[in-house]
mmCIF file of the N, C-alpha and C atoms, coordinates in Angstrom:
data_MODEL
# 
_entry.id   MODEL 
# 
loop_
_atom_site.group_PDB 
_atom_site.id 
_atom_site.type_symbol 
_atom_site.label_atom_id 
_atom_site.label_alt_id 
_atom_site.label_comp_id 
_atom_site.label_asym_id 
_atom_site.label_entity_id 
_atom_site.label_seq_id 
_atom_site.pdbx_PDB_ins_code 
_atom_site.Cartn_x 
_atom_site.Cartn_y 
_atom_site.Cartn_z 
_atom_site.occupancy 
_atom_site.B_iso_or_equiv 
_atom_site.pdbx_formal_charge 
_atom_site.auth_seq_id 
_atom_site.auth_comp_id 
_atom_site.auth_asym_id 
_atom_site.auth_atom_id 
_atom_site.pdbx_PDB_model_num 
ATOM 1   N N  . MET A 1 1  ? 30.713 43.499 27.479 1.00 0.00 ? 1  MET A N  1 
ATOM 2   C CA . MET A 1 1  ? 30.693 43.984 28.846 1.00 0.00 ? 1  MET A CA 1 
ATOM 3   C C  . MET A 1 1  ? 31.684 43.130 29.628 1.00 0.00 ? 1  MET A C  1 
ATOM 4   N N  . GLY A 1 2  ? 32.582 43.758 30.347 1.00 0.00 ? 2  GLY A N  1 
ATOM 5   C CA . GLY A 1 2  ? 33.552 43.035 31.141 1.00 0.00 ? 2  GLY A CA 1 
ATOM 6   C C  . GLY A 1 2  ? 32.951 42.493 32.411 1.00 0.00 ? 2  GLY A C  1 
ATOM 7   N N  . TYR A 1 3  ? 33.715 41.635 33.098 1.00 0.00 ? 3  TYR A N  1 
ATOM 8   C CA . TYR A 1 3  ? 33.240 40.996 34.330 1.00 0.00 ? 3  TYR A CA 1 
ATOM 9   C C  . TYR A 1 3  ? 32.794 42.020 35.347 1.00 0.00 ? 3  TYR A C  1 
ATOM 10  N N  . MET A 1 4  ? 33.622 43.008 35.640 1.00 0.00 ? 4  MET A N  1 
ATOM 11  C CA . MET A 1 4  ? 33.270 43.974 36.677 1.00 0.00 ? 4  MET A CA 1 
ATOM 12  C C  . MET A 1 4  ? 32.052 44.794 36.273 1.00 0.00 ? 4  MET A C  1 
ATOM 13  N N  . ASN A 1 5  ? 31.961 45.163 35.011 1.00 0.00 ? 5  ASN A N  1 
ATOM 14  C CA . ASN A 1 5  ? 30.782 45.894 34.569 1.00 0.00 ? 5  ASN A CA 1 
ATOM 15  C C  . ASN A 1 5  ? 29.538 45.026 34.679 1.00 0.00 ? 5  ASN A C  1 
ATOM 16  N N  . GLY A 1 6  ? 29.659 43.749 34.317 1.00 0.00 ? 6  GLY A N  1 
ATOM 17  C CA . GLY A 1 6  ? 28.534 42.833 34.421 1.00 0.00 ? 6  GLY A CA 1 
ATOM 18  C C  . GLY A 1 6  ? 28.108 42.642 35.861 1.00 0.00 ? 6  GLY A C  1 
ATOM 19  N N  . LYS A 1 7  ? 29.088 42.521 36.746 1.00 0.00 ? 7  LYS A N  1 
ATOM 20  C CA . LYS A 1 7  ? 28.780 42.351 38.162 1.00 0.00 ? 7  LYS A CA 1 
ATOM 21  C C  . LYS A 1 7  ? 28.099 43.599 38.711 1.00 0.00 ? 7  LYS A C  1 
ATOM 22  N N  . ALA A 1 8  ? 28.631 44.762 38.379 1.00 0.00 ? 8  ALA A N  1 
ATOM 23  C CA . ALA A 1 8  ? 28.051 46.015 38.871 1.00 0.00 ? 8  ALA A CA 1 
ATOM 24  C C  . ALA A 1 8  ? 26.644 46.211 38.324 1.00 0.00 ? 8  ALA A C  1 
ATOM 25  N N  . GLU A 1 9  ? 26.450 45.910 37.045 1.00 0.00 ? 9  GLU A N  1 
ATOM 26  C CA . GLU A 1 9  ? 25.120 46.063 36.453 1.00 0.00 ? 9  GLU A CA 1 
ATOM 27  C C  . GLU A 1 9  ? 24.158 45.043 37.041 1.00 0.00 ? 9  GLU A C  1 
ATOM 28  N N  . GLY A 1 10 ? 24.634 43.824 37.241 1.00 0.00 ? 10 GLY A N  1 
ATOM 29  C CA . GLY A 1 10 ? 23.801 42.804 37.874 1.00 0.00 ? 10 GLY A CA 1 
ATOM 30  C C  . GLY A 1 10 ? 23.388 43.228 39.276 1.00 0.00 ? 10 GLY A C  1 
ATOM 31  N N  . ALA A 1 11 ? 24.321 43.774 40.039 1.00 0.00 ? 11 ALA A N  1 
ATOM 32  C CA . ALA A 1 11 ? 24.026 44.236 41.400 1.00 0.00 ? 11 ALA A CA 1 
ATOM 33  C C  . ALA A 1 11 ? 23.020 45.388 41.368 1.00 0.00 ? 11 ALA A C  1 
ATOM 34  N N  . ARG A 1 12 ? 23.173 46.294 40.414 1.00 0.00 ? 12 ARG A N  1 
ATOM 35  C CA . ARG A 1 12 ? 22.236 47.415 40.300 1.00 0.00 ? 12 ARG A CA 1 
ATOM 36  C C  . ARG A 1 12 ? 20.827 46.910 40.017 1.00 0.00 ? 12 ARG A C  1 
ATOM 37  N N  . ARG A 1 13 ? 20.717 45.968 39.090 1.00 0.00 ? 13 ARG A N  1 
ATOM 38  C CA . ARG A 1 13 ? 19.407 45.421 38.743 1.00 0.00 ? 13 ARG A CA 1 
ATOM 39  C C  . ARG A 1 13 ? 18.808 44.616 39.901 1.00 0.00 ? 13 ARG A C  1 
ATOM 40  N N  . LEU A 1 14 ? 19.657 43.881 40.611 1.00 0.00 ? 14 LEU A N  1 
ATOM 41  C CA . LEU A 1 14 ? 19.183 43.124 41.775 1.00 0.00 ? 14 LEU A CA 1 
ATOM 42  C C  . LEU A 1 14 ? 18.674 44.048 42.866 1.00 0.00 ? 14 LEU A C  1 
ATOM 43  N N  . ALA A 1 15 ? 19.361 45.154 43.053 1.00 0.00 ? 15 ALA A N  1 
ATOM 44  C CA . ALA A 1 15 ? 18.947 46.115 44.071 1.00 0.00 ? 15 ALA A CA 1 
ATOM 45  C C  . ALA A 1 15 ? 17.521 46.583 43.797 1.00 0.00 ? 15 ALA A C  1 
ATOM 46  N N  . ILE A 1 16 ? 17.232 46.859 42.547 1.00 0.00 ? 16 ILE A N  1 
ATOM 47  C CA . ILE A 1 16 ? 15.886 47.295 42.172 1.00 0.00 ? 16 ILE A CA 1 
ATOM 48  C C  . ILE A 1 16 ? 14.889 46.156 42.376 1.00 0.00 ? 16 ILE A C  1 
ATOM 49  N N  . LEU A 1 17 ? 15.226 44.986 41.890 1.00 0.00 ? 17 LEU A N  1 
ATOM 50  C CA . LEU A 1 17 ? 14.329 43.831 41.963 1.00 0.00 ? 17 LEU A CA 1 
ATOM 51  C C  . LEU A 1 17 ? 14.018 43.421 43.399 1.00 0.00 ? 17 LEU A C  1 
ATOM 52  N N  . HIS A 1 18 ? 15.025 43.476 44.268 1.00 0.00 ? 18 HIS A N  1 
ATOM 53  C CA . HIS A 1 18 ? 14.854 43.010 45.650 1.00 0.00 ? 18 HIS A CA 1 
ATOM 54  C C  . HIS A 1 18 ? 14.623 44.158 46.643 1.00 0.00 ? 18 HIS A C  1 
ATOM 55  N N  . SER A 1 19 ? 14.503 45.381 46.136 1.00 0.00 ? 19 SER A N  1 
ATOM 56  C CA . SER A 1 19 ? 14.276 46.561 46.985 1.00 0.00 ? 19 SER A CA 1 
ATOM 57  C C  . SER A 1 19 ? 15.343 46.696 48.069 1.00 0.00 ? 19 SER A C  1 
ATOM 58  N N  . ILE A 1 20 ? 16.588 46.591 47.638 1.00 0.00 ? 20 ILE A N  1 
ATOM 59  C CA . ILE A 1 20 ? 17.740 46.776 48.527 1.00 0.00 ? 20 ILE A CA 1 
ATOM 60  C C  . ILE A 1 20 ? 18.688 47.766 47.867 1.00 0.00 ? 20 ILE A C  1 
ATOM 61  N N  . THR A 1 21 ? 19.688 48.200 48.590 1.00 0.00 ? 21 THR A N  1 
ATOM 62  C CA . THR A 1 21 ? 20.667 49.119 48.004 1.00 0.00 ? 21 THR A CA 1 
ATOM 63  C C  . THR A 1 21 ? 21.648 48.341 47.129 1.00 0.00 ? 21 THR A C  1 
ATOM 64  N N  . PRO A 1 22 ? 22.281 49.022 46.171 1.00 0.00 ? 22 PRO A N  1 
ATOM 65  C CA . PRO A 1 22 ? 23.318 48.342 45.392 1.00 0.00 ? 22 PRO A CA 1 
ATOM 66  C C  . PRO A 1 22 ? 24.446 47.807 46.289 1.00 0.00 ? 22 PRO A C  1 
ATOM 67  N N  . GLY A 1 23 ? 24.756 48.521 47.356 1.00 0.00 ? 23 GLY A N  1 
ATOM 68  C CA . GLY A 1 23 ? 25.779 48.050 48.285 1.00 0.00 ? 23 GLY A CA 1 
ATOM 69  C C  . GLY A 1 23 ? 25.387 46.747 48.954 1.00 0.00 ? 23 GLY A C  1 
ATOM 70  N N  . GLU A 1 24 ? 24.126 46.611 49.326 1.00 0.00 ? 24 GLU A N  1 
ATOM 71  C CA . GLU A 1 24 ? 23.640 45.368 49.927 1.00 0.00 ? 24 GLU A CA 1 
ATOM 72  C C  . GLU A 1 24 ? 23.671 44.243 48.902 1.00 0.00 ? 24 GLU A C  1 
ATOM 73  N N  . ALA A 1 25 ? 23.323 44.544 47.668 1.00 0.00 ? 25 ALA A N  1 
ATOM 74  C CA . ALA A 1 25 ? 23.378 43.524 46.615 1.00 0.00 ? 25 ALA A CA 1 
ATOM 75  C C  . ALA A 1 25 ? 24.819 43.042 46.445 1.00 0.00 ? 25 ALA A C  1 
ATOM 76  N N  . GLU A 1 26 ? 25.765 43.959 46.432 1.00 0.00 ? 26 GLU A N  1 
ATOM 77  C CA . GLU A 1 26 ? 27.176 43.572 46.302 1.00 0.00 ? 26 GLU A CA 1 
ATOM 78  C C  . GLU A 1 26 ? 27.640 42.781 47.517 1.00 0.00 ? 26 GLU A C  1 
ATOM 79  N N  . ARG A 1 27 ? 27.150 43.127 48.701 1.00 0.00 ? 27 ARG A N  1 
ATOM 80  C CA . ARG A 1 27 ? 27.511 42.396 49.922 1.00 0.00 ? 27 ARG A CA 1 
ATOM 81  C C  . ARG A 1 27 ? 27.013 40.954 49.822 1.00 0.00 ? 27 ARG A C  1 
ATOM 82  N N  . ARG A 1 28 ? 25.797 40.771 49.326 1.00 0.00 ? 28 ARG A N  1 
ATOM 83  C CA . ARG A 1 28 ? 25.252 39.427 49.161 1.00 0.00 ? 28 ARG A CA 1 
ATOM 84  C C  . ARG A 1 28 ? 26.035 38.633 48.132 1.00 0.00 ? 28 ARG A C  1 
ATOM 85  N N  . LEU A 1 29 ? 26.421 39.290 47.049 1.00 0.00 ? 29 LEU A N  1 
ATOM 86  C CA . LEU A 1 29 ? 27.235 38.615 46.035 1.00 0.00 ? 29 LEU A CA 1 
ATOM 87  C C  . LEU A 1 29 ? 28.579 38.197 46.623 1.00 0.00 ? 29 LEU A C  1 
ATOM 88  N N  . GLY A 1 30 ? 29.157 39.063 47.440 1.00 0.00 ? 30 GLY A N  1 
ATOM 89  C CA . GLY A 1 30 ? 30.421 38.740 48.094 1.00 0.00 ? 30 GLY A CA 1 
ATOM 90  C C  . GLY A 1 30 ? 30.286 37.560 49.039 1.00 0.00 ? 30 GLY A C  1 
ATOM 91  N N  . ALA A 1 31 ? 29.170 37.484 49.753 1.00 0.00 ? 31 ALA A N  1 
ATOM 92  C CA . ALA A 1 31 ? 28.936 36.362 50.667 1.00 0.00 ? 31 ALA A CA 1 
ATOM 93  C C  . ALA A 1 31 ? 28.842 35.053 49.887 1.00 0.00 ? 31 ALA A C  1 
ATOM 94  N N  . PHE A 1 32 ? 28.206 35.093 48.723 1.00 0.00 ? 32 PHE A N  1 
ATOM 95  C CA . PHE A 1 32 ? 28.129 33.882 47.914 1.00 0.00 ? 32 PHE A CA 1 
ATOM 96  C C  . PHE A 1 32 ? 29.512 33.503 47.395 1.00 0.00 ? 32 PHE A C  1 
ATOM 97  N N  . THR A 1 33 ? 30.260 34.473 46.899 1.00 0.00 ? 33 THR A N  1 
ATOM 98  C CA . THR A 1 33 ? 31.601 34.198 46.384 1.00 0.00 ? 33 THR A CA 1 
ATOM 99  C C  . THR A 1 33 ? 32.463 33.554 47.452 1.00 0.00 ? 33 THR A C  1 
ATOM 100 N N  . ASP A 1 34 ? 32.427 34.096 48.661 1.00 0.00 ? 34 ASP A N  1 
ATOM 101 C CA . ASP A 1 34 ? 33.202 33.526 49.762 1.00 0.00 ? 34 ASP A CA 1 
ATOM 102 C C  . ASP A 1 34 ? 32.766 32.093 50.063 1.00 0.00 ? 34 ASP A C  1 
ATOM 103 N N  . ALA A 1 35 ? 31.460 31.870 50.134 1.00 0.00 ? 35 ALA A N  1 
ATOM 104 C CA . ALA A 1 35 ? 30.938 30.535 50.427 1.00 0.00 ? 35 ALA A CA 1 
ATOM 105 C C  . ALA A 1 35 ? 31.282 29.559 49.310 1.00 0.00 ? 35 ALA A C  1 
ATOM 106 N N  . PHE A 1 36 ? 31.162 30.006 48.074 1.00 0.00 ? 36 PHE A N  1 
ATOM 107 C CA . PHE A 1 36 ? 31.479 29.147 46.934 1.00 0.00 ? 36 PHE A CA 1 
ATOM 108 C C  . PHE A 1 36 ? 32.949 28.756 46.961 1.00 0.00 ? 36 PHE A C  1 
ATOM 109 N N  . ASP A 1 37 ? 33.818 29.719 47.225 1.00 0.00 ? 37 ASP A N  1 
ATOM 110 C CA . ASP A 1 37 ? 35.254 29.436 47.302 1.00 0.00 ? 37 ASP A CA 1 
ATOM 111 C C  . ASP A 1 37 ? 35.572 28.406 48.380 1.00 0.00 ? 37 ASP A C  1 
ATOM 112 N N  . GLU A 1 38 ? 34.836 28.442 49.482 1.00 0.00 ? 38 GLU A N  1 
ATOM 113 C CA . GLU A 1 38 ? 35.070 27.498 50.579 1.00 0.00 ? 38 GLU A CA 1 
ATOM 114 C C  . GLU A 1 38 ? 34.718 26.065 50.205 1.00 0.00 ? 38 GLU A C  1 
ATOM 115 N N  . VAL A 1 39 ? 33.694 25.860 49.390 1.00 0.00 ? 39 VAL A N  1 
ATOM 116 C CA . VAL A 1 39 ? 33.266 24.498 49.062 1.00 0.00 ? 39 VAL A CA 1 
ATOM 117 C C  . VAL A 1 39 ? 33.833 23.997 47.735 1.00 0.00 ? 39 VAL A C  1 
ATOM 118 N N  . LEU A 1 40 ? 34.413 24.877 46.945 1.00 0.00 ? 40 LEU A N  1 
ATOM 119 C CA . LEU A 1 40 ? 34.975 24.500 45.656 1.00 0.00 ? 40 LEU A CA 1 
ATOM 120 C C  . LEU A 1 40 ? 36.048 23.428 45.853 1.00 0.00 ? 40 LEU A C  1 
ATOM 121 N N  . GLY A 1 41 ? 35.935 22.364 45.122 1.00 0.00 ? 41 GLY A N  1 
ATOM 122 C CA . GLY A 1 41 ? 36.923 21.297 45.190 1.00 0.00 ? 41 GLY A CA 1 
ATOM 123 C C  . GLY A 1 41 ? 36.746 20.346 46.367 1.00 0.00 ? 41 GLY A C  1 
ATOM 124 N N  . THR A 1 42 ? 35.654 20.487 47.105 1.00 0.00 ? 42 THR A N  1 
ATOM 125 C CA . THR A 1 42 ? 35.380 19.571 48.216 1.00 0.00 ? 42 THR A CA 1 
ATOM 126 C C  . THR A 1 42 ? 34.244 18.648 47.815 1.00 0.00 ? 42 THR A C  1 
ATOM 127 N N  . ASP A 1 43 ? 33.959 17.678 48.667 1.00 0.00 ? 43 ASP A N  1 
ATOM 128 C CA . ASP A 1 43 ? 32.848 16.767 48.370 1.00 0.00 ? 43 ASP A CA 1 
ATOM 129 C C  . ASP A 1 43 ? 31.492 17.457 48.519 1.00 0.00 ? 43 ASP A C  1 
ATOM 130 N N  . MET A 1 44 ? 31.475 18.699 49.048 1.00 0.00 ? 44 MET A N  1 
ATOM 131 C CA . MET A 1 44 ? 30.228 19.461 49.190 1.00 0.00 ? 44 MET A CA 1 
ATOM 132 C C  . MET A 1 44 ? 29.900 20.277 47.941 1.00 0.00 ? 44 MET A C  1 
ATOM 133 N N  . GLU A 1 45 ? 30.849 20.342 47.011 1.00 0.00 ? 45 GLU A N  1 
ATOM 134 C CA . GLU A 1 45 ? 30.629 21.115 45.787 1.00 0.00 ? 45 GLU A CA 1 
ATOM 135 C C  . GLU A 1 45 ? 29.395 20.590 45.056 1.00 0.00 ? 45 GLU A C  1 
ATOM 136 N N  . GLY A 1 46 ? 28.515 21.476 44.659 1.00 0.00 ? 46 GLY A N  1 
ATOM 137 C CA . GLY A 1 46 ? 27.308 21.103 43.939 1.00 0.00 ? 46 GLY A CA 1 
ATOM 138 C C  . GLY A 1 46 ? 26.172 20.620 44.825 1.00 0.00 ? 46 GLY A C  1 
ATOM 139 N N  . SER A 1 47 ? 26.363 20.666 46.125 1.00 0.00 ? 47 SER A N  1 
ATOM 140 C CA . SER A 1 47 ? 25.360 20.138 47.049 1.00 0.00 ? 47 SER A CA 1 
ATOM 141 C C  . SER A 1 47 ? 24.388 21.195 47.565 1.00 0.00 ? 47 SER A C  1 
ATOM 142 N N  . GLY A 1 48 ? 24.597 22.441 47.189 1.00 0.00 ? 48 GLY A N  1 
ATOM 143 C CA . GLY A 1 48 ? 23.793 23.519 47.753 1.00 0.00 ? 48 GLY A CA 1 
ATOM 144 C C  . GLY A 1 48 ? 24.425 24.099 49.009 1.00 0.00 ? 48 GLY A C  1 
ATOM 145 N N  . GLU A 1 49 ? 25.586 23.579 49.378 1.00 0.00 ? 49 GLU A N  1 
ATOM 146 C CA . GLU A 1 49 ? 26.267 24.054 50.585 1.00 0.00 ? 49 GLU A CA 1 
ATOM 147 C C  . GLU A 1 49 ? 26.638 25.527 50.481 1.00 0.00 ? 49 GLU A C  1 
ATOM 148 N N  . ALA A 1 50 ? 27.026 25.983 49.295 1.00 0.00 ? 50 ALA A N  1 
ATOM 149 C CA . ALA A 1 50 ? 27.378 27.402 49.146 1.00 0.00 ? 50 ALA A CA 1 
ATOM 150 C C  . ALA A 1 50 ? 26.167 28.287 49.439 1.00 0.00 ? 50 ALA A C  1 
ATOM 151 N N  . TYR A 1 51 ? 24.981 27.879 48.979 1.00 0.00 ? 51 TYR A N  1 
ATOM 152 C CA . TYR A 1 51 ? 23.770 28.653 49.273 1.00 0.00 ? 51 TYR A CA 1 
ATOM 153 C C  . TYR A 1 51 ? 23.458 28.638 50.769 1.00 0.00 ? 51 TYR A C  1 
ATOM 154 N N  . ARG A 1 52 ? 23.648 27.474 51.401 1.00 0.00 ? 52 ARG A N  1 
ATOM 155 C CA . ARG A 1 52 ? 23.385 27.368 52.833 1.00 0.00 ? 52 ARG A CA 1 
ATOM 156 C C  . ARG A 1 52 ? 24.321 28.291 53.611 1.00 0.00 ? 52 ARG A C  1 
ATOM 157 N N  . ARG A 1 53 ? 25.603 28.299 53.234 1.00 0.00 ? 53 ARG A N  1 
ATOM 158 C CA . ARG A 1 53 ? 26.566 29.156 53.929 1.00 0.00 ? 53 ARG A CA 1 
ATOM 159 C C  . ARG A 1 53 ? 26.291 30.635 53.667 1.00 0.00 ? 53 ARG A C  1 
ATOM 160 N N  . MET A 1 54 ? 25.942 30.960 52.433 1.00 0.00 ? 54 MET A N  1 
ATOM 161 C CA . MET A 1 54 ? 25.600 32.347 52.108 1.00 0.00 ? 54 MET A CA 1 
ATOM 162 C C  . MET A 1 54 ? 24.408 32.780 52.951 1.00 0.00 ? 54 MET A C  1 
ATOM 163 N N  . ALA A 1 55 ? 23.378 31.940 52.978 1.00 0.00 ? 55 ALA A N  1 
ATOM 164 C CA . ALA A 1 55 ? 22.167 32.260 53.733 1.00 0.00 ? 55 ALA A CA 1 
ATOM 165 C C  . ALA A 1 55 ? 22.481 32.457 55.211 1.00 0.00 ? 55 ALA A C  1 
ATOM 166 N N  . GLU A 1 56 ? 23.302 31.584 55.749 1.00 0.00 ? 56 GLU A N  1 
ATOM 167 C CA . GLU A 1 56 ? 23.676 31.675 57.163 1.00 0.00 ? 56 GLU A CA 1 
ATOM 168 C C  . GLU A 1 56 ? 24.360 33.009 57.466 1.00 0.00 ? 56 GLU A C  1 
ATOM 169 N N  . ARG A 1 57 ? 25.250 33.418 56.590 1.00 0.00 ? 57 ARG A N  1 
ATOM 170 C CA . ARG A 1 57 ? 25.976 34.682 56.784 1.00 0.00 ? 57 ARG A CA 1 
ATOM 171 C C  . ARG A 1 57 ? 25.080 35.900 56.690 1.00 0.00 ? 57 ARG A C  1 
ATOM 172 N N  . LEU A 1 58 ? 24.025 35.796 55.886 1.00 0.00 ? 58 LEU A N  1 
ATOM 173 C CA . LEU A 1 58 ? 23.173 36.951 55.619 1.00 0.00 ? 58 LEU A CA 1 
ATOM 174 C C  . LEU A 1 58 ? 21.849 36.934 56.366 1.00 0.00 ? 58 LEU A C  1 
ATOM 175 N N  . GLY A 1 59 ? 21.604 35.887 57.121 1.00 0.00 ? 59 GLY A N  1 
ATOM 176 C CA . GLY A 1 59 ? 20.338 35.790 57.840 1.00 0.00 ? 59 GLY A CA 1 
ATOM 177 C C  . GLY A 1 59 ? 19.166 35.485 56.926 1.00 0.00 ? 59 GLY A C  1 
ATOM 178 N N  . LEU A 1 60 ? 19.421 34.743 55.862 1.00 0.00 ? 60 LEU A N  1 
ATOM 179 C CA . LEU A 1 60 ? 18.392 34.335 54.908 1.00 0.00 ? 60 LEU A CA 1 
ATOM 180 C C  . LEU A 1 60 ? 18.165 32.832 55.039 1.00 0.00 ? 60 LEU A C  1 
ATOM 181 N N  . VAL A 1 61 ? 17.119 32.339 54.412 1.00 0.00 ? 61 VAL A N  1 
ATOM 182 C CA . VAL A 1 61 ? 16.979 30.891 54.276 1.00 0.00 ? 61 VAL A CA 1 
ATOM 183 C C  . VAL A 1 61 ? 17.659 30.493 52.967 1.00 0.00 ? 61 VAL A C  1 
ATOM 184 N N  . PRO A 1 62 ? 18.155 29.255 52.866 1.00 0.00 ? 62 PRO A N  1 
ATOM 185 C CA . PRO A 1 62 ? 18.875 28.851 51.653 1.00 0.00 ? 62 PRO A CA 1 
ATOM 186 C C  . PRO A 1 62 ? 18.101 29.090 50.355 1.00 0.00 ? 62 PRO A C  1 
ATOM 187 N N  . ALA A 1 63 ? 16.796 28.909 50.373 1.00 0.00 ? 63 ALA A N  1 
ATOM 188 C CA . ALA A 1 63 ? 16.014 29.143 49.148 1.00 0.00 ? 63 ALA A CA 1 
ATOM 189 C C  . ALA A 1 63 ? 16.083 30.604 48.715 1.00 0.00 ? 63 ALA A C  1 
ATOM 190 N N  . GLU A 1 64 ? 16.120 31.526 49.676 1.00 0.00 ? 64 GLU A N  1 
ATOM 191 C CA . GLU A 1 64 ? 16.248 32.953 49.340 1.00 0.00 ? 64 GLU A CA 1 
ATOM 192 C C  . GLU A 1 64 ? 17.611 33.231 48.722 1.00 0.00 ? 64 GLU A C  1 
ATOM 193 N N  . ALA A 1 65 ? 18.645 32.624 49.267 1.00 0.00 ? 65 ALA A N  1 
ATOM 194 C CA . ALA A 1 65 ? 19.993 32.816 48.730 1.00 0.00 ? 65 ALA A CA 1 
ATOM 195 C C  . ALA A 1 65 ? 20.085 32.280 47.309 1.00 0.00 ? 65 ALA A C  1 
ATOM 196 N N  . GLU A 1 66 ? 19.522 31.103 47.092 1.00 0.00 ? 66 GLU A N  1 
ATOM 197 C CA . GLU A 1 66 ? 19.542 30.508 45.757 1.00 0.00 ? 66 GLU A CA 1 
ATOM 198 C C  . GLU A 1 66 ? 18.755 31.362 44.766 1.00 0.00 ? 66 GLU A C  1 
ATOM 199 N N  . ARG A 1 67 ? 17.598 31.838 45.172 1.00 0.00 ? 67 ARG A N  1 
ATOM 200 C CA . ARG A 1 67 ? 16.770 32.699 44.307 1.00 0.00 ? 67 ARG A CA 1 
ATOM 201 C C  . ARG A 1 67 ? 17.515 33.993 43.964 1.00 0.00 ? 67 ARG A C  1 
ATOM 202 N N  . PHE A 1 68 ? 18.199 34.577 44.959 1.00 0.00 ? 68 PHE A N  1 
ATOM 203 C CA . PHE A 1 68 ? 18.964 35.793 44.735 1.00 0.00 ? 68 PHE A CA 1 
ATOM 204 C C  . PHE A 1 68 ? 20.031 35.564 43.670 1.00 0.00 ? 68 PHE A C  1 
ATOM 205 N N  . MET A 1 69 ? 20.750 34.444 43.781 1.00 0.00 ? 69 MET A N  1 
ATOM 206 C CA . MET A 1 69 ? 21.803 34.162 42.812 1.00 0.00 ? 69 MET A CA 1 
ATOM 207 C C  . MET A 1 69 ? 21.230 33.825 41.439 1.00 0.00 ? 69 MET A C  1 
ATOM 208 N N  . ASP A 1 70 ? 20.075 33.171 41.387 1.00 0.00 ? 70 ASP A N  1 
ATOM 209 C CA . ASP A 1 70 ? 19.411 32.928 40.104 1.00 0.00 ? 70 ASP A CA 1 
ATOM 210 C C  . ASP A 1 70 ? 19.023 34.257 39.454 1.00 0.00 ? 70 ASP A C  1 
ATOM 211 N N  . ASP A 1 71 ? 18.510 35.171 40.262 1.00 0.00 ? 71 ASP A N  1 
ATOM 212 C CA . ASP A 1 71 ? 18.146 36.495 39.755 1.00 0.00 ? 71 ASP A CA 1 
ATOM 213 C C  . ASP A 1 71 ? 19.379 37.244 39.256 1.00 0.00 ? 71 ASP A C  1 
ATOM 214 N N  . PHE A 1 72 ? 20.510 37.088 39.962 1.00 0.00 ? 72 PHE A N  1 
ATOM 215 C CA . PHE A 1 72 ? 21.754 37.725 39.527 1.00 0.00 ? 72 PHE A CA 1 
ATOM 216 C C  . PHE A 1 72 ? 22.161 37.202 38.151 1.00 0.00 ? 72 PHE A C  1 
ATOM 217 N N  . GLN A 1 73 ? 22.120 35.890 37.980 1.00 0.00 ? 73 GLN A N  1 
ATOM 218 C CA . GLN A 1 73 ? 22.476 35.285 36.693 1.00 0.00 ? 73 GLN A CA 1 
ATOM 219 C C  . GLN A 1 73 ? 21.600 35.851 35.577 1.00 0.00 ? 73 GLN A C  1 
ATOM 220 N N  . LYS A 1 74 ? 20.302 35.927 35.822 1.00 0.00 ? 74 LYS A N  1 
ATOM 221 C CA . LYS A 1 74 ? 19.375 36.459 34.818 1.00 0.00 ? 74 LYS A CA 1 
ATOM 222 C C  . LYS A 1 74 ? 19.651 37.936 34.542 1.00 0.00 ? 74 LYS A C  1 
ATOM 223 N N  . ALA A 1 75 ? 19.959 38.704 35.583 1.00 0.00 ? 75 ALA A N  1 
ATOM 224 C CA . ALA A 1 75 ? 20.229 40.135 35.412 1.00 0.00 ? 75 ALA A CA 1 
ATOM 225 C C  . ALA A 1 75 ? 21.467 40.359 34.553 1.00 0.00 ? 75 ALA A C  1 
ATOM 226 N N  . VAL A 1 76 ? 22.521 39.575 34.800 1.00 0.00 ? 76 VAL A N  1 
ATOM 227 C CA . VAL A 1 76 ? 23.748 39.719 34.015 1.00 0.00 ? 76 VAL A CA 1 
ATOM 228 C C  . VAL A 1 76 ? 23.502 39.296 32.572 1.00 0.00 ? 76 VAL A C  1 
ATOM 229 N N  . GLU A 1 77 ? 22.780 38.196 32.384 1.00 0.00 ? 77 GLU A N  1 
ATOM 230 C CA . GLU A 1 77 ? 22.478 37.748 31.016 1.00 0.00 ? 77 GLU A CA 1 
ATOM 231 C C  . GLU A 1 77 ? 21.657 38.786 30.268 1.00 0.00 ? 77 GLU A C  1 
ATOM 232 N N  . THR A 1 78 ? 20.674 39.372 30.923 1.00 0.00 ? 78 THR A N  1 
ATOM 233 C CA . THR A 1 78 ? 19.844 40.394 30.288 1.00 0.00 ? 78 THR A CA 1 
ATOM 234 C C  . THR A 1 78 ? 20.670 41.620 29.938 1.00 0.00 ? 78 THR A C  1 
ATOM 235 N N  . ALA A 1 79 ? 21.523 42.044 30.852 1.00 0.00 ? 79 ALA A N  1 
ATOM 236 C CA . ALA A 1 79 ? 22.379 43.206 30.591 1.00 0.00 ? 79 ALA A CA 1 
ATOM 237 C C  . ALA A 1 79 ? 23.304 42.935 29.412 1.00 0.00 ? 79 ALA A C  1 
ATOM 238 N N  . TYR A 1 80 ? 23.847 41.725 29.348 1.00 0.00 ? 80 TYR A N  1 
ATOM 239 C CA . TYR A 1 80 ? 24.736 41.361 28.245 1.00 0.00 ? 80 TYR A CA 1 
ATOM 240 C C  . TYR A 1 80 ? 23.978 41.378 26.932 1.00 0.00 ? 80 TYR A C  1 
ATOM 241 N N  . GLU A 1 81 ? 22.780 40.786 26.920 1.00 0.00 ? 81 GLU A N  1 
ATOM 242 C CA . GLU A 1 81 ? 21.964 40.747 25.691 1.00 0.00 ? 81 GLU A CA 1 
ATOM 243 C C  . GLU A 1 81 ? 21.613 42.158 25.217 1.00 0.00 ? 81 GLU A C  1 
ATOM 244 N N  . GLU A 1 82 ? 21.366 43.053 26.163 1.00 0.00 ? 82 GLU A N  1 
ATOM 245 C CA . GLU A 1 82 ? 21.032 44.429 25.794 1.00 0.00 ? 82 GLU A CA 1 
ATOM 246 C C  . GLU A 1 82 ? 22.220 45.143 25.164 1.00 0.00 ? 82 GLU A C  1 
ATOM 247 N N  . GLN A 1 83 ? 23.419 44.703 25.470 1.00 0.00 ? 83 GLN A N  1 
ATOM 248 C CA . GLN A 1 83 ? 24.625 45.309 24.904 1.00 0.00 ? 83 GLN A CA 1 
ATOM 249 C C  . GLN A 1 83 ? 24.894 44.843 23.484 1.00 0.00 ? 83 GLN A C  1 
ATOM 250 N N  . MET A 1 84 ? 24.304 43.718 23.132 1.00 0.00 ? 84 MET A N  1 
ATOM 251 C CA . MET A 1 84 ? 24.560 43.125 21.802 1.00 0.00 ? 84 MET A CA 1 
ATOM 252 C C  . MET A 1 84 ? 23.879 43.901 20.721 1.00 0.00 ? 84 MET A C  1 
# 
């Protein structure tokens, strides 16, 4: 499964899990990507700052943002395993 297929499948599964639309799931993933890119290579990298920024952009608390991204990781891994 390629990156885009994995991302799309992960977003689809997240939408079901979190009772949101696939578009909202992709929007949340985009917010994390943007936040991660901002802290990459800075002294804030690995500090949870990306989750805090994602949460701020989406009106979530940082723990919700982190849980969402953990769920995304699991969804992509599960989708990949199912393809094997």
